[in-house]
N, C-alpha and C positions, 0 to 999 in steps of 0.2 A: 122603547127600543125599536119597536116596529115602525114607529113614526120616523125615527132617525134613519133607519135603513131606507124607508120610502123616500125621505128627503134626498139622501145621497143618490138613489136611483133616478129621481127626477132631475137632479142637477146634472148627472151624467147624460141623461136623455136629452136635456136642453142644450148642453154644451159639449157635444162629442168632439168637436174640432179642438177646443181648448184642452180637453183632457188628453187627446191624442198628441197634441203639441208638447204638453207637459211630459208625457211618457217618453216621447222621442228624445226630448232634451235631456230627460233623466238618464235614458240609456246612453245617449252620446256622452253625457257627463261621466257616467260610470265607467265607460270603456275608452275614455279619451286619452288615457295614459298607457303606454306599453308596460308589460310586466317588468322589464329592465329598462329603467329610464335612461341609463347610459350604457353604450356598448363600445366605447372607445378602448383601444388596447392600452394596457398598463405596462409599466416598467417591471423588470424582474429584480427583486430585492432580496439579498441574502443577509440574514442576521445571525449573530452568535447565539449561543444558548442563553446568554445574559440579556439578549435583546438589542445588542449593539450592532451597528451596521458594519458588514464586512465588504460589501460591494454591491453594485447595481448595474443593470444594462437598460439602455434607452428603449422606450416602447416602439412598436413596429412603425408607427406614424411619425417617428422622429421627435416625439415629445417626451420630456421627463415628467411622467405622470405615475406617481407611486400608487399601489393599490390602496383601497379605502382602509383607514385606521379604525380601531375599535371605538374611539371616542375623540371628542375635540377637547384639547387642554383648556383648563379654566381661564387662564389669562387671555388666550386668544379669543375665547368665547365672549368674555366681557368686552374686549376691544372691538370685536366685529359687531356686537349688538349695539354698543354705544355709538359706533360710527355709521352703521348701515340701517339698523332696525331695532329701535329701543322697545317697541311693543311686540316683538317677535312672539313671545310666549302668550300673548293675549288676542291676537288677530286671527281670523279664519283663513289666512293665506294672502289677503290684501288688506291694505290700510286705507279706508275711504277718505280719511282726513288728509293723509299724505298725498293721495291721488288728486283730491280736490285742489289742494294748495299747488301741486305741480301743474295741473291743468290751467289754473288761473294765472300762474306765473308765465307759462308758455304763451298764453293769449295776450297778456298785458306787457310782456318784456321781450327782449331779444334772447334772453337766457333759455336754456332747455333743461328741464328736470324730468326725471322719470317717476319718482315717487314709488319705486318698486320695493317690495319687501324682499327678504332673503329667499322666501319661498318662490316668489316670482322670478328672482334671479336664477334659482336652480332650474326652473322651467325654461328660462331663456337659454341657459347653458346647454340644457338637454336638446333644445331645438337649434343648436349650433349658431346662436346669435343672429337670428333673422333680422331683416331690415326693420328699424324701429318705426312703426306706424301705429295709429290709434287702433286699427283692427288687430294688429299683432298684440297690442297691449290687452285687448279684450280676451284674446285667446290665452294669454299668460294668466290673467285673473281667473278665467274659467278653469284652466288646468291646475292652477295653484290651489284652488279650493278642493279639488279632487285629491291632490297630493296630500293636503292637510288631513283629509279624512282617511287616507290610506296609511300614512306613515306618522311616526311620532315626531315631536319637535326636535328631539335629539338626533334622530335619523336624518331629518331634513338639514339640520345644521351640519351634520357630518358629510352629507352629499355636497353641500356648498364648499366645505373645507377641502374636499377631495378633488373637485372639478373646477374650482375658481382659477382664472389665469393670474399669474404673478410676474408676468413680464417675459418676453422672449419665448422660449419653448419650455418654460417652467410652469407646470400645472399642479395645483394642489398645495395645501399647507405643508404637509410633511416634506414634499419635494423642495419647496421654497426654503424651509428651515435648514435643510442640509446644503442646498446650493448657495444660500446667502450667508449662513452662519456656521455651517459645518457641525450642527448638533441636531438631535431629535427634537420634534416640536414640543414635547412635554418639558424640555429643559429651557425653553425660551424665556427670557426675562420680560418684564413689562415693556421696556423700551423696544426690544426686538419684536414682541407680539404686536405692539402698536404700529411699528413700521410695516409689518406684513399685512396688517388689517387694512391699511389704506391703499395697498397696491392694487387689488382687484378692481377698485373704483375707476382706474384709468391706466391699465397695465401697459398700453402702447405709448402713453405720454410720460408716465413716471415709472421707472424701475431702476434698481441699483446701478450706479455708474452714469445715469442720465437724469438731468433736472433735479439734482440732489437738494437744491434749495427748496423747491416746491414740495418735495418728499418730506423734508425736515419740518416745514411749516405745517403740513397736514398731520404728521405724527405728533408734533408738539401740541396742536390744538386738541387732538384726541386725548392725549395724556392730561391736558388741562381739564377736559370734560370728565375724565375718570376721577380726577381729584375733587372736582366740584360735586360729583355724585357720590363721593366717599367710597369709591371702589378701591382707591389707593390712598395712602397717607402722604403728607407733605415730604417726608424724607424719601419715600419711594419715588415720588414725582421728581424731586431734584436729581436723584440718581438716574432716573430713566431719561430725562431730557439731556443728560450729559453723555449718554451712550453714543458711540459712533454709529453712523448709518452703514448698512452693508455696501460693499463695493461690487465689483463684477462677480458673476457666479464662481463659486469655488469648485474645484474637482471633487468628485465623490470618493469616499474611501475605496481603496483597492487592497484590502488585507488578504484576500484569497481569490485572486483573479481567475485562476483556472477552475476552481470549484464554482465560482459565480457563473462562468461560461458553461460549465456542466449543468448547472441549474437552469440556465437559459434554454438549453437544449431539451432537458428532461421535463421542466415545469415552467414554461414561459409565462411571463405576465403575472407571477405570483409573488407574494411576500412570504418568504420561507424562513422559518426559525430553525436553524441548524443545530447540530450537536457540537459545533466547534467552540472551544474555549478561547475567548478573546485574548486573554493575557498570554496563553501558551502559543497561540497563533502568532502574536506579535513577537514573542521571544524566538520562535522558529524562523520567522522572516529575517530577524537580525542574524541568526546563525547562518541562514542561507546567504545573506549578503557578505558576511565575513568570509565564509568558505569559498564563495564564488570569487572573491578577490584573491584568495590563496590559489585556487585551482587554475584560474585563467592565466596565471604566470606560466603555466605549462600548456596553455592553449586548450584547456578543458573548460567548456563554456556553460554546461548545463548540469543541474542536479535536481532531485526531488526528494521530498520527505513526507511520510505518512505515519500518523500515530493513531492506534486503535485502542479502545478500552476492551480488555479481555472479556469481562463479565457481560457487558451490554452490547459489545461489538459496535459501539458508536465510534465515529470518526472524531477525534478530539483536535487534530490539526492536519492541515492539508496544504503542502507547498508543492504546487504542480511544476514549477520551474524556477530557475535562478533569475535574478534581475539582470539578465543579459540583454543583448540588443536584438532587434528584429532580424538582423543578418544572421544571427546564431539561433534562430528559432525560439524566441522567447515566448511565443504564443502556444507552443506545443505543450500539451499536458502530459508530462512524463510519468505521472503516477499511473495513467491509463495506457501509456504506450507499451507495445510489446517489444521486448529486447531479449537478446541471448542470455540465458540464465547462468552461464558459468557453472560454478560449483554449488550454487545455492540450493540445489535439490538433493544434495548428498545426505543430509540428515533424514530425509524421508526414506531413502533406501536403507539406511542404518536401522531406523525404527521398524521398517517392514521385515527385515531379516531377523531382528530380535523378536518381533511379534510372532513370526512363523516358527522360530526355533532353529533357524539356519546357523546362527552364531550366538555366542554369549558376548557381553559387553567388551571383554578384553581378549577375545579369541585371536590368535595369531593368523594374519592373512598374508598371502604372498605379495611381495613387492619386487618383482623381477621383470626383465624384458618380456613383453607380451605382444603377440600379434594374432589378431582374429580376422581372418578373411582380408588380409592386407591392411587392417587398421591397427596401428601401433601407438597406443597412448604414451605420453611422457609426463613425468612429474614436473612441477614448476621449476625445480632446480636441476632437471635433466639427470638426476641420479636415482639409484635404487637402494633400498634398505634390506633387501632379501626377505625379511619377515617383520611385520609390525603388528601390535595389538590393533584390533578393529577400531577401538575408541581413539587411539592415537592417529590412526590413518584419517579418521574423520576430523579430529581436532587440528591436524596439520594439513588437511585438505589434499591428501595425496591422490593423484589421478589414477595411477596404475591399479592400486588396490580397489578403488571404486569401480573401475571397469570390470575387474575380475569378480568382484562381489556381485555386480549386476548380472554378469553372465551366469554366475552360480544361482542367483535368485530367480532369474528369468525375466527377459526383456518385456514380454507381454504381460506378465503379472504386475511388474512395476508400472507399466503404462496404465493398467487398469486402476492401480492405486492413485495415480496422478489424476485420473478422471474423477475419482471420488473426492479428491482434494479440490475439485472445481477449478482446474487449470484450463480456462476456457479456450485459449488460443491454440492448444495442441490438438488440432483438428485432423491431422494426417494420421496414418496408421503407425503402429509401433515399429514395423519394419522400415518405414520411411525414415524414421529418426535413427534407428539402430542403437548400438551401445554408446555412441557419443552423446546421447540424450542426457547422460548423467554428468557430462562435462560442459554443457551449454549448447548441445546440438538442437535444442528446441527453444522456443521463445515464450516468455510469460511477461506479465506486468507487475509492477511494484504493488499494485492493488491486490492482485491474486496471490502473489507470493506472501505478502504480509498477512493476508487473510488466512492462508494455510498455516503459518506459524502460530497465529492467534488461535486457530482451531485446535491445534495440538495442546497448547497451554490450557485452553478452556476445557478440553476433554479431561485433562488431569485434574484441574480444579474441581470440576463438577463431580467426578468420581470420588474425590476425597471429602467433599462436603455433603454428598448425598449418601444414600444407602448402597454405596458401591455400584452406582448406576451410570448409564450413558444416555446420551440423547441422539436421536436418529440423524438430525441435520446440524451437526456441530460445525461444519465448514460452510456456513451460510455467508451470503454477501454482507459486508459491513453496511451500516445505515448512517445517513447524515441528516435525517429529519428528526428533530427533537420530538419525543413522545411516541415515536414509532417503535414497535417491538420486533426483534428478529424472530423468525419462525424456526425454533430449534427442534421442533418435532417431539414425538412421544418419547417417554423414558423406556429404556430397555436394559437388559442385563449383559449385552454383548455390544462391542463397539462396531461401528460401520467401517472404520478404517483401521486405526491402531488401538490396541489395548493400553490401558494406563501404565502398566509396567514397562512396556517398550518405550512409551513416550517419556516416562520419568528418566530412564537411563539415557535416552537420547539428549534430553535437555541438560542433564547433569554432565554429560560428556562435553557438550559444546559450551558449558559454563566454565570449563577449565581452560579454554583457549587463551593464549597470551594476548594481552591487550596491545593496541598500537603504540608506536613510539611516543614517549612522554607519558604513558599510562602504566608503566611497569610497576610502580609502587602503589597502584590504586587501592589495594586491599588494606593498606595501612591507614587510610583515611576513615574517619568515623562515619562519613556520609556514603561510604561505598555500599553497594548492594549487589546481590548475585544476579548476574545477567547471562542468559543463555543466548549465544549469538554465533552467527556464521557469515563469512564473507564469500564473495564470488567474483571471479574475473573472467570475462569472455575471451575467446580466441582473438588474438590481434590487439588486445588491450583496448577494446571498444566500450566495454560496460563494466562498471565497478559497483558491486552490491555489498550491502551490510544489512542484515536483519537480525533483530534481537527481541527477546521476550523476557518479562518478569511475570510474576503471578498476577500483576495488575494491568500491564500495558504491553503492546506489541509495537515496535518501531521498525520501519523500513526506510532505507536510504539507497538511492541510485545516483551515480555520478558518471558523466561521460559527455559525449557530443551527440546531440539529437541527429546530426547529419550522419552519424555512424563512423566518423573519423577516429581511428585509434591513436593513442598517445603513449609514449614510454612513461612508466610510472602510474598509469591509470589502472591501478589494482584496487580490489576491495579493501585491502588492509591499509593502503596509503591514502586513498581518495575518499572512501565512504565510511570506514570504521571510525575515524576521529569525529565525524559529524554525528554518527550514531551515539557515541558516548556523551557528546555535548547535549544532545536531545534528552538522554536519560537523566542527565544532571538537572534538567528543568522539571522533571516529573517527580511526583511523590514517591518516596521509597516504598519498596514492596517486600513482603516477607518471602523467604525461600519456599520453593515448591514442597509440599508435603509428600512423604513417602506413601505410595499406594500398596500397603502390605497385603491387601486382599487379592492383588494381582501378581504377587511375588511369592517365590518359594525359596527357602534357604537350602543351599547346596554346597558341597565341597568342591572347590575349584583349584586347579593347578595354578600356582602363582606365576610360573614362567610361561606357560602356553595359553592361559586363559580358558582352556577347555575344562570340561568336567574331569575331575582328578581320576587318574587310573591308579592301579596298585603300584605302578613304578614311579609315580610323581613324588620326589623327595620332600618338596615343600608345598603345602596346600593351605587354603584358607576358606572360611565360611563366608559366602556371599549371598545376598538376596538377588535372585535372577528372575526374569519373566517366567511364568509358568511353563510355557512351551520350550523354554531353554533346557528342560530335562530331556528333550528329544535329541539333543545334540550328542555327537560321539564323544567318547572319553579321549583323553590326550593321546594323539598319535605320535608325538615327538619324543616322549620318554620311553625308553625300552631297556630291558635288562640285557647286559652284556657280560661275557666271561673273559677275564684277563689273566695274563700270566702273573707270576709273583712280582715282577717289576712294574706291572700295570702299563707297560709300553706297547703290548701287543694283544690283539684278540686271539683267543684260542678256543678249541672245542675238543670233544672227546677223541677226535681222530688224530690229534697231535699232542695232547697234553693230559697229564694225570688229573682225574676229577678231584682228587683230594687237595691238589695244589692250586686249583682255579680260584680267582678272586671274583666274587659276584658284585657288580656295580649297576646302579641305575643311571643311565646316560641320556642327556638331552641331544637328540640327533635331528638335524634338518636335512631335507633332500639336497643333493649336491648343488643344484642351481640356487636355491634359497641360501644355502650355507656359503656359497661363493661371495655373495654380497653382504650377508649378515655378519660373517666373521670379520670382515674388514672394518665394520663399525662397532663391533663388540669384542674388545680384546680379551674379555673373560671367557669367551666362547672356546670350548675345547673340541676340536674335531675328533671323531671316533678313531681310536688307534687302528692301524692296519692289522691284518691277520699275520700271525707268525708263519714264517716259511714252513710249508708242508701241511698247513691246516686247510681243510676243505671249507670253502665259503658257501653259504646257503643262499645263493641268489642275491647277494648284496648289490645294491645300486651304487656303483662307484663313480660313474661318469654321467654327465648330462650336457648336451649341446646348449650353449648360450645363443649362438648364431651359427647356422640358420635354425629357425624354429620349424616345428613340424608343419607340413603341408603349406609352406610359405614359398611363393614364387619370388625368386631372387633376380633383381634387375641390375645388370652391369651398367654403372654410371659412366658418363663421358665428361671430359673436361672441356674447357673453352676451345681447345684445339681439335675437338672432335675425336680425341684419342680415348680409348676405353681404359678406365681406371680399374685397378684391382679391387677385389672384395676381401674382407677379413673374416675368416672362420674362427670362432672362439669356443672353448670347451672348459667346463668346470669339472675338476677331479678332486676326490676326497684327499688324495695324497699329492699335493702340488709338486713335491720333489721328484716324483716318479717321471720316467721318460715315456712320452706318448708318440706313437708312430702314426702318421696320417696317410690315408689312401683315398684316391678318387677313381671309382670304377676298377678297384683292385690294383691301380697303378700307384706306386709309392711316390709321395710328394716330399715329405720332410719329417723331422722329429722335433719335439719341443720338451722343455723342462721348466718347471716352475710356472711360467706364463704360457699357457697353452693357446697360442694365437698364431695363425699362419695367413699370409697374404698370397693370393693367387688370382689368375684370370682364366677361369674355365671356359670351355666352348659352350655356346648356347645349346639347350636341350636338356634331356633328363639324365640324371646321374645318381650314383650312390656314393655318399661320403661315409668313410669308415675310419675308425681309430682303434688302435690296439696299444695297451700299456705294457710295460716291461714284465708284468706278471702274467700276461696273456689274456687279460680282460678286454673284451671288444665291445664296440657300439657302432651301429650303422643307422643311416637315415637317408631316405630318398630325397633328392632336391631337384628343382627345375630352374634352369638359368635362362633369363630373357635379356635382350639388348634394348637399351633405351634409345629411342629414335628422336628424342627431343633435343 
């Protein structure tokens, strides 16, 4: 041992230069390759959850170069090895015999051969195809041996398949497979694999659509060699040589172009396996085409559709825009675009008020002329109902009750709830939007709106399937990367936004909405399913919304013009809702939402008013209401009245014997609500008047319809610049009575039955007064202004 060490020492001592040279060469060899052999930009590729291509975007350098695949398909591997490098799995990076033969042929003939192995070709590709010289060949051999020591044979083969040129700007096997055959590389036949295997040998000379005879001869010789080496059988050989050669490059799939573009921005140069279901995406694309053809007859050119999985919050389908023209903004992603919300936020207000205990599901809410600081909302049909159950107001999407409910609940509180619902575009203050926020005064995207509806459904589902628990981050962003999990946060026993009881009643309420034309008899079909859905239409008919949820899926639809142009008939019900139900028809059926009994209490409710029953309510029923609903007031509309024997007059002890009085429980609305309610409900009976001589205990007999309190009245002008009259209107419990009108104590006129007068008062502040024939009076200050427009 000592002798051996001494011999090594002596050798080093005698040959220091040789040893130094060897060490230097060894170091150079060890560090001759960069960590990343290739740094060329790659294309962005979007795939479905099944691994099928949905779309791709070209690399930054203008090349179609897909990211590296996991492995090289067997058929292509056999083709490329038999064509380029039969001894690939046995040589150390170069083949001495092949190099010797190539060198001899180059010296003795006019032909030029390289004798390069696949490993050497990988090195040459990484060096960007330097000029071919003998010195360059030595560099390739030197680096090829280092690559062989660093990477496996499979990895080297994969590098070749990823970066080999296949003609034009097509780089890599997977790219070539899609560009020339329209299929993934693992589906290539023997004939197709052989055709692609011979392309990198001379991509500038031979590529599909050019010199096809030479390409066919090369392919067929390779197939013959595969047959001779027993890689394929005679039948496969005959079928393979009969296959057609590829022609010019094919267009890549564009199944989800807007999601592909979103991927290019968010994750450029990646091969991305998404959560999109290929078949569902294709079906929704067909629905988009069909409905685009329908809508463009009315010059409505754009639509978008989004489908979310409730449980996983995965995006299952994404149609960013209709197949319209560039002139009509086909490249705009309208799933992400911010648009006026119309009435699509109303269910959130309904849920918030149920959750707080401001209303019960069917509490009567006022639907009467309303003005708040000059803002006067109108229902879609420009009419008033007087009073409607809150559930019906939501189901029918009535605007006036929604504004009145928002005012009662509190604008700032509701705005805070929208922040919790992750409505990202509502960046201004609550006061900036004001009460119109509930009717479309703010903007949101189909992405954020559908996400919010999905969050409500998911909250209810999780509560029912867990130990009556909630999750902190239920309204998380949807995900479209397969395998990624949303961050729902920790479990807790109280909801961050709405409790399950309020959500349940909200979803059940909008489940009862009438379906669009042609869907009236939907419930009679065996494949029908309960869907909770809401439409929205923005001011000026510019945006049509329809969003629906089942216990499994949330679907959002938007239709309109990306340019913001409004069109008659562009409503949520007519334009968007039919698409919504077509989409649900393509989805698996879902079970109804379960009742969250742990968040509900049973209470006695007045059937007519929807309030907690008072002792005067003649008809009551037991209902499961949200826990906080017990805070609401008892029915204010049923009261006990005393009538005479004929039941035609109210009486009291001041004018009628107690023993002869008839006691009745009566449904009584305030005069203004009664004025509109009675016209729509023939069964409504107004409270009888007091019998002559009876003292009234402060009964509210009259109420102004117009003007409203604290409202500035503007005198309008016609086209001739003449001042038009304004009309004052009054509601009286006894329409047949005579009412005398006064302005600043100056008598104007009298009315009977229809209490309306037309007048042109002077600008300024006045007092409007009325007195009925019984001596009951009502006064209200008003301010008159002249319009200068």
